[in-house]
N, C-alpha and C positions, 0 to 999 in steps of 0.2 A: 504493500500500500504506500509505503514511503517513496518508492521509486516512481510511482505515478505522480506524486506531488512535485518531485524533483524534475521530472520530465516536463510537466506543465509549467513549472517555474522557468526552465530553460526556454521553452517555447514562447512564453510571454516576453522573456528578456530579448530573444531573437527578434520577435515581432516589433517590439518597441524600438530597439536599436536600428533594425532595418527600416522602420518607418521614419525615424529621425534622419538617418543617412539618405533615405530616398527623397525626403523633402529637400535636403541640402543639395542633392544631385539635380533635382528638378529645377530648383532655383538657379543653380549654376548653368544648367542647360538653357534656361530662358535668357541668360546673358550671353552665352557663347554662340548659340546656333544662329541668331540674327547677324552677329559679326562675321561668322564664317560664311554665311550666305552672301553678305555684302562683298567679301573678298573674292567670291567666285564670280561675281559680276562687277569687275572694276570700272567698266565704262558707263555704268548706269547708277545713279544715285536714287536708291529706292525711296528714301525719305522725301526727297524733293518731288519725285513722281507721284507718290501718294498724296502729298500736300497739294499738288496740281489737280488732283481728282482722277488720276489714272486708275480706274477700277481693276483693270487686268493685272497691273503690277501689285496692287493691294491684295487682290484675291490670291494670286500666285504666292506672294510672300507669306501671307497668312496661312495658306494651306500647307506650304512646305514647313514652316516653323511649327505649326500645330501637329503635323504628322511626325516630325522629329521628336517632339516632346512626348507624344503618345508612345512612340517606339521606345524611348528611354524609360517611360513609366512601365511598360510591359516587361522590360528586362529587369527593372528593380523589383517588380512584383514577383517575378519568377525567382529571383534570388532570395527574397524574404520568405516565400513559400518553401523553397528548398531548405532554408535554415530551420523553419518550423517543423518540417517533416523529419529532418535529421534529429532535432531535439526530442521529438516524440518517439523515436525508435531507440 
C-alpha cells in the first residue's frame, strides 16, 4: 500500500514539474518562433505589412506561429505523460 502512495507522489511531482517546465517552454516558444520566422523572410517586414492591412501576411504569420506553438505543446504533453507513466510503474 505504501508503494502506491509513493508512486502517486512521484506522478504528481512529475506532472507539476512538467507543467511548470512546459509553461516556460511555451512562453519561450512564443518569443523565439516569430523571430525565427522573420529571419526566414529577410526581404519582407511582417510587422509593417500587417500594420498596412495585408491580411494574407497576417493570416500566414498567425497560422505558422500558432501551428508551431501547438506542435511544441504536443511534444511537452507527451513528455509529461511519459514521466507520469514511468512514475506509476
